[in-house]
N, C-alpha and C positions, 0 to 999 in steps of 0.2 A: 590392381592386377596381382594375381598370385604368382610369385616368382618361381616357385618350385612345387611340383606335383609328383607324388609317389604313385606309380602306376602298378607295380608288382613288387612282391616280397618273396624271397626264397624261403623254402621250408627248412627250418632247423638252423639257419644262420641269420645274421643281421644285414645281409646283402639286400639291396633294393635297386629297382630300375625306375627311373623317373624322367621328367622333362623339366629342364631349366628354361624358363621363358624370359627372353629379353626383347626389347623393342627393335633389335636388329636380327631377330630370328630365334627359333627354339633350338635347344641343345639336348640331345638324348644322353642320359647318364646311366651307368658310369661313363665318364668321358676322360680321354687323355688329351691334353692341350699342348700342341707343339710350341716350343719356346722361340719366340721372335724378339729377342732381347732389344735390339736396336732398330726395330721396324722391319726386320726380315728374319725368317727362319733360314738360317745360314745355308746359302747355296741353292735354295729352292724357290722356284717361281710361285707366285700366288695362285696361278692357274693350276699348277701341279698339286698344291696343298689341297685344293678342292677335288680335282679330277682323279689324281693318282692316289692320294692319301686319304681323302674323305674327311678332312678337318672341318669341324663345325665351330670352333672357337680357338683362338691362339693367344699367346702372352706377349705383352710388351713390358719394358722395364723403365720405371720412372727415373732412376739414377742415370742410366745410359742415355735416355731420350732427352732428359733435362740438360745433360752436358753436350750432347750432339744428336740432332741438329739444333736443339734449343727450343724454348717455348715460343720465341718470336716467330720462328719459321712455322711451327705447328699451329700457332694461332692464325697466321696468315692464310693457311690452307684449310682452316676449319677442322683441325684435328688429324690424328694419325690415320684414321680410315681413309680419308681423302688423299693424304700424303702418299700412302703405300698402295692404294688401289685395292682395299680389302673391305668387303661389304658385310661380313659376318661379325659376330661379337669379338671383343678383345678384353682380356683381363690384364690389369697392370699390377705388378708388385710395387710396394711403396718405395723400394730402393734401399730399405734398411739392411738387407743382407749384403748388398754390394758395398754399402758404406763400411761395414765391418770386415769385409773380405778383400776389397780392392783399394779403398781410399787410403791416402797417406795421412799420418799425423792426426787421426780422428780424435775428437774429444766429445764425450757425452755429458749431458746435464739435463735437468728437468726442462730446460728451454728447448733442447733439441740436440742435433748432432752437427758439430763443426768438423769439416773434413777438407782435404785437398784432393783435387781431381787426379785420377790415375793417368790422365792424358797429358796434362801440362803443369800440374802442381798448383793450379789456381785454387783459391780458398772459397768455400761455399758453406751455407748453412741450410740444413733441412729441419723443419719443425713439423709438428703434427698438422699445423694449419696449412703451411705452404705446400706440403706434399699432397693435400687434398686439392689445392688450387691447381697444381701442376697436372694432376690426373684429370681434373675437369677439362683443362686445355687439351690434353692428349685425346680426350673423348672416350676414355675407357668405359665400357659397359659395366664392368665390375672393378672396383678400386679397393686397394688394401690399405689399412691403417698403418702408420709408421710404427715399427717395433724394433726391439733389439733381438737378433737371433743369438741365443745363448750358445756359446761354444761347448763342445764335448772333448774331453771331460772338463767339468768345472765343479767347484765345491758348492755346498748347499747355500752358504751365505751369499755367494756371488749370484747364484741362480735366483734366489728370492729377491735380491736387490734389482736384478735385471727385469724380472717379472713385474715388480712394482713400478718400475720406470715405464715399461710398456703399457701398463694399465693407466698411469697418469697421462701419458701421451694419447692413449685411446680416448679418454674422456674429452680431451681437447679436439681430437680429430672428429668425433661424433658431433660436437657442438658446431664446428666449422662446416661439416657436411650438412647439418640441418639448417644452417643459416645461409647456405649458398645454393645456387640453382644449377641444374644440368646445362651443359653447353651443346650447341650444334643440333638441338631438336630431338635428342634421344635420352631415354632414362639412364641414370647412372646409379649403381648400387654400391654400398660400402660393406666390406667384410672385415670384422676384427680378427685377431690372430691369438690363439691360445699358445702360451709359452710355459716355462717351468722346468725345462731340462728333463731329466729322468726321475724326478722326485714326485712321488705319488701325490703328496699333500699339496704341493705347488701346482701340479697339473689340475687337481680338483678345484683349487681356489681360482685358477685362471679360467677354467671352463665354466665355473659358476658365474664369474664376472662377465664373461662373453655372452653366456646364455641370457643373463638378466637384461641385456641391452635390446634384445628382440630385433636385431638387424636382419637384413634380407638373407644372409648366409653367414657361415662361419668357417674360418680357416684354422689349421693346426700347423704350427711352425716349429722350428728347432729340432726336427727329427731328420734322420738320414744324414747326420753330420759326424758320423763315426761311431755311434753307439751300436751294439749288437742288434741284429734284426729282431730277436725275441724281445728286447727291451722296447723297441718301437711298437711291436704288436701289443705288448702289455699296456703301454701308455695309451694307444688308440682305444683299447677296450675301456679304460678308465674315462677318457675324455668323451667318447661317444655315448657312454652311459649317462652323461650330463647334458651334452649339447642337444637342443631340441630336435625331435624326430622330423618335424615338418620343414626343416631348413636344410639346404645343401651343405655338405661337409667337404672341404677342400684340404687335402694333404699336400703341403707345399714341398716341391723339390724331390718327389719320390716317384719312381726309382727304377729298380729292376722289374722285369715282368712278374717275377715271383712276389716281390714286395707289393706290387699293385693288386694282384689277385688276393693276397692275404689281407690287404687293407679293405678291399671290396667286401670280403667276408665279414669284416668287422664294422661295416656301415659307412664307409667312405664313398663319396660320389665323384670327386674331381681330382685330377692328378696333372702334374707337369714334371718334366725332367729334361735335362740336356743330354742324357745318356744315349738315346737313339741316334742323335746327330753327331755328337762328339765321338762316340765309339765307332760309328759308321765311317767317319772321316779317317779313323785310325785302322780300319779294316776289320772291325768286329761286327758280325751280322747276327741278328736274332731270327730264328726260324722256329716253326712249330715242332721240330725234331731236336732242337738244341742250338748251341752257339757255334758259329763258324769263325775262325780266324783266317780270313781270306789270304793273308800274307804267307801262310804255310805252304811249303813246296808241294804238298799233296794235291793242291788245287790247280797247279800249273797247267796240266793238260786235261782238266775236267771240263768237258764242253757241254755238260748238262746245264740247264737253267739254274740261276741262283737259288730259286725255289720253284719247283715244277707246279706246286699248288699254292703259289705265293700270293701275298696280299695285294699285289698291284701288277699291272701290265708290265712294268719295268722289271719286276722280280722274275717274271716268266720269260722275258725276252732275251736278256743278256746272260751269257754263260759265266760260270765261276772263273774259268780260265781268263776270260776277257777282263772281268772285274779285277782279278788279281793283278793282271798286267797293268791296268790303269792305276791301281793303288800303289804298287811297287814303283811305278814310274813317276808318281807324284802328280798325275794328271787330275785336273779339277773335275772332269767328268766322273772319275772313280768315286770321289767324295760325294758327288751329287747322287749317283746311282745308289750308293750304299745308304745315304741318309734317307732317300725316298723309300727304299725298301724297309729300313728299320722303323720309320715313322708309320708306314702303312701296316707293318706287323703289329705295332702297339695299338693302332686304331682297330685293326681286326680283332685283336685280343679282347679289348674292352667291349666291342660290339658283340662278340661271341659270349662274353660274360653276361651281358644284358639278356641275351636269348636264354641262357641257362637259368638265370634268375626267374625269368618269366615262366620257364618250364618247371621250376622248382627243384632242379637237380644240380645247382651250382657247386655245392661242396664236392660231390663225387667227381664232377668234371674238373674242378680246380685242383684236386689232389692228383689226378692223372696228368694234368697239364704241367704241374710244377715238376714232376719227375722228368718229363721230357725236356722242359726248359732248362734244367740244370745240367743236361748232358753236353759234353764237348765233342763236336764232330770232327 
């Protein structure tokens, strides 16, 4: 079965519209994937993910799911899909980023990563092999190889050593993947991750290594970690010039609406980010006319819908004044409404990008949209 099929290409850019085929359903690309770290997109019912937001695939996280509820529970219920009542595809991160950002007293070696849980301080080990095993149990449709997410800034020597460790881990992860079988009756695919910080030669080496493996798809990590946006875009052009055209490209943890549109122009197909939900909970709303800080006093008596032409029924139903009241009061419903609105906006944005690619006028539309998206209302 062909995992990825490019259906349209934009005129004059590297943007493409495709179909990602999994045994749990097809996903239209470009796609934004809501982040469901611990088996939930925070504060949102699975039904609303489908009906209000239009999600076709979501993320889970190996680190968090391994610690809680644990692999015994997930194995008992035949994986995360059954556990959370989600029938569409799930992609899982290997947990590498969380080890380096959340875990206590971590220690890296060629063997793997020794770390202490951020929950109770208990000691654990992640290896390239057992992170494949854990993701098999989770039932992820797309699994990520264990990597080290290089921090920014870092010096060249550290970045090279980190990249080489990621490549050594990757070889072992691929071996384990090839020697093991999918669980729960559905195909499971492995994506490797390009690293190398902002150093051109390291990114080229890493992209060449990843491309040589001919796996089902490829991911680009270690970006949107503090580097200037223009550095990110430059690295994407280097990496996507090497990664195979006929495989999906996943830019991990990115980002703002403008970041996503710029990355689509450079040939990226898949995105995830906590920004729409995290910012929504704090009162920041993304709209087609710009960004709203709903906490501002100016919205206190604005009884117009959050977005009259909004991406979801909820966006058009509730007023800015009501949502401001909920957010200021710390009501759970406020965080829920804002999160649904933001995720639906992101989903609408990438679906509109797909249409513009098919029409061949993506760049003109993107340039006009970015001007609007940067406005503060």
